Structure formats: structure tokens, C-alpha cells
Steps between C-alpha positions, in 0.01 A plus 500: 500500500308314777446661840595184689144438625265213432162569343335444839729760660454742214120460501370354829144563379525380138175373346463279196369794292790724603749225418348470154520878458867492592568217256327685217699819563827307491427266210343737250663472159554878515637519856837667562802314630418540869810499721351494850230344717313692766187439708311710751579254788180598680363269766131511587581724798716723283226537241257593778738777614531635146121505474487683833740759356268542202214561743714759680541685171124509463425603859784747565547739209859624470580860586506751781372850562720804425732582790424171675656155517313169467379343824717188465828690457605551864457134594681386185796731568523385862506136389778574249712663772440205734541199268698596186880503548566783254244733660586393854835674463306829504397444862154589627253647250521880495205700630441635150487255211672748266810479724543129416820450295454402136656204321550417134587237243868503597409401859279219375758382247773490765308291754155377386485256793511791746151602388342165599304520829625280784171312519462432126462130413766417242357172370373647172770760443553598136810686386417698188790655312423805290752613244395855574331709233668791677841334479517400867457120534318384810397184685142521626399262780136413450227240553254310277206679659657838430541402134137388483385832651602666175185355344239683712710815459499460122124458523483827692708675233278362223190614687616862464415460131190286548674174402439173688760222512293182526728199476328168556302323230360663187137385472507551124780247445482295819878539541708680757599847386852634461473797733833674444793500262812692604687599185868597518730613221852435626811318396426234761263450790322216679196376310238253622134402511309463826150472645356719774297369792367848592345520152350151506777327307517758220822515303791741527782514245822698496650529152794676340429656160864464401481282189784279633248359751269369226520231233331733254469879555139479379423267793504799733169626363363149447564401861339817637198451274475142624525601868255792466614657830256722682775753574848564363767642728842631402693820450510763224774314314321167493168664409664686213626166370160337553341773292710386203372142517207370296309417817123484462389448861374808683568491875280680751790727601875550494690572821829682449758506776876517574564797267343835425217480248470808282151630421575468128584131525202444730267650239654286224461183706138576588425560132682180400307273739185697568532460877624702799873520570567538872826658610592324825755639744660194658833373623635169624546637852135600541296337224225701324494846661269721296311515170494805276165680486411838344587664834831321560615165635241370747615264781400134478611351832305577817809447717756698301567864586703725278672829569688740275827605665775753438872413496517517882209261546247767596146490359464743211219756510193374320552537126880531518710245316699246702597135534223244540550319830301194612390352831305175541447228241378140492829305481559336843876489431528865397304747712590846368557791735565830319658327201627749242415371154722716279188616314377860512153651497273760654246399764151635446159427650199468273161462662677443830710213360876498431643503150853488364526757222772534233665177610851456360556128472740292299486615140570239228808552285591299191868516407657410166775238480805501277313306230192721521303263724257636762600433862254530787627687808386202712753286311770750602395454863520124451847521345632712786311348793791287617722805562501695827404831347314706762381742234571546133371683196530387139480763227507450124613794289352585161790323327425178695789521746423390856616657824455314828526735795521322834569591858826366635468135598686172518365388164776421244418758234667311218271205568204739507612635163539145366144419607371800306699393193349153531153655485555781247764334280878491487517811277304713745675814629480502882663744738498489880482794739471551876199701610501792738255433788440874525369507143170349614435658840163329540656159425287460187657433164346410167633149477487468122512784247573544132521780248304488178706371212 
């Protein structure tokens, strides 16, 4: 599926070498059936700003002292109150930052445009739709430069394990490297090859390991061996599938995100590839937030402040479990001001630096369909994303029966049920129930659960 842009619009900077790299990634005999086109859309000025952000990461280490707030926070909050329609409804900034009202995914889902500052230039606006690994679809308003800023943040995450993402040209071969491959394992997703100006024209590929996306299932390993990516990114489900392939290439590191990575799977993956596996805490609203270290998740962004709050929005005492709440960020169309993530952790300080400990993210769940097929929970989100379900929970009993429990909404439940049957199979047993909001007083539910067969 094309993105409607010309090559010059997709890659204002494109060099002859990068064009050849892009051609090779698309035309390999082992390439998947790509269904999308995507470029970084960075002008020379935009690339300079991304490089300046990378320099900021090097010159301003993320973090803040215990009991204190970062120096940039007050000015950022004042600007949000003055220029962002959603925050302007609060009135003047309170004298104490902790008295600022919180917001959450439901607010952003309802009116994403209300989070765009009045003075933001809209020429390069990107609307990114996420199917919602948590079951709550969302439109994210973003910018090409914000997307490119992921790269220096990934470099920072890799540096926590002593790994360097080089990009550029490999002197041993004389060819541009493939810097990153993002591997998914879903029923369907956008797939494409691209080149990255921030990394000197190095390649980036997003693939889906679903065999339906490939001419030959064995091409999955062949293509990865041909690309020889420096780093593989994905989630626990895609990495578990990768581990079953006869892939010979050994990347420098794996970066796992989107879902909780268990220590057992992490150990298996490190043994399989002989490289570090980095558990990255990230979300579409904020980008890469923190990387797991032996002392907890360490912050990556110098202009992102996180709190841990109780149900009333008050900061929890140090070491007490609460909801991770974010302020700051690098997306010009989505400045976050006390944004409740729906994830829970304890806040600790190690060596004077903040850490998120015992983070409860989005755990992967694999369901079983009526014919015994494995079904990724992300595919469930995709099947239900078109329905106005403010919150739902899908549970599979030991006998395979499904129960969808949803809060009351305008969604036609029979159509919701039909969508589940389309995914799981016509013989699947599905029951529907209305949830009790009081059953989850902190607003947190385990989106997907199943009993052992």
C-alpha cells in the first residue's frame, strides 16, 4: 500500500547509495510481500534538529535527584497551560506541580487534536493509528522528526549494555549496513523497507513473521541472514517465533518492547543469539521511556519526567506501588502533562537516579482458536479496534471458551461477537458480559487472560 508520497517527498535527502540499498531490500529473491511504503521525510534542517536532540542526550543525562523535580519542568508546564487547548481548560498552573490534574489515554483518544499546541506548525503532521496492544485504539499526532528521534534513544538504550548502533557503511563490505529490523508476528500489519538519513542511509525493515506474508516460509530466515541487521527489535511473541527459525546471523542485540518480557524468555533468547536482550519500556504516546537494568528501568529521555501516583493522582511515597505518570516528551504535537499510562511500578532512586521497579506492562497472551491455531492478543486488538469499546477484557477458559467482558458502550455486541468468531473460527464458544466498574477500583484490568488447558 503506497503512502501517497513521491520518492522525493518520502526521502528529500536520498543519495544514490541509499537508493540502491532500498532497491536491494525490496527486490531480494527472499523478500516478503511488502504492503506499504514509508520514508523518514527528513529535510536537511530536520536532520540537523534530530542530531541536536542526539547531542542533548549526550550532554544532559536523564534523571533527577530524590525529592526534586528537573529544572525544565516548571517552564514546560507553564507552556502547556498557555498554548495547549486541553491543558488550558485547567486555568493557571497551580502553585504546586502535584496539584496539576492528570489525564489519560481516554482523554487523548477522545480528542487528540486538543493536545496540539496553538503555535505548532502543521505542515508535516503525521497521524499514526495504533491498534492498541492494550485494547484501546488510538490516533497519535506526530512528526517526522519525532519519529527519527527514536534512533538516538535506541542508541542510548543499547549503550546501557555496551552495544553501539553504527549504521552507515560497513568498511569490510563497502556496502551500507541494515541497521534495524523490526520483526512482528501478527495476523496482519504494515510491512516495508526504508533507509534512514540519521544513520547515513542505513537500511530499516519491518517484517511480519506470519508465513502468509512470505512466498516460502524458509525465506524468513534467508532474508534476515541476507540483511544481517545490526539490531533486531520486536516483542516476546515475535522473538519466540524468530528463535524457531534456522537463522544463522547473530545481531549485536535484541530490543524487546510493547509487551512484558519474562526473565526466562530473556535468558533463552540471549542463549539462542549470544547477544544482549534489552527490555525497553516504550509507548506510542511517549516513545522509548526507559531501559531495564539490574536496578530497574532507567530513564532514557532527558526531558521526560515520571511520577508514580495513587488512584487520586497523589504522588506515592518512595517505594510504594502506583501508576506511572509522564510529563514532557519530544513529540511537538503531543506534549504530555501528568499523563497516566495505565502501567504500574514502584519508584526508587539508585545512586541518586530514578528507577522504575517491578513494572507491570502489557503481558503477551496467546489464545487458541477453534481449530487449535495460536492467536496473538494483538490480533484480537486489531479485530476489535473498529468498535467503541472504552474498556474490555477477554478471557479464555481451560476448555477453550471465550468470555468478553466490556463496560457498557454503544458498540453493537453481536457485531463484536461476530468479529471474534471471524478471528477464532465459527465453532468458537463466545459469551459476552458487562463489567462492573467497581470491580477494578484503580481502573486497571488485565486485558487478556487465559487458564491453562
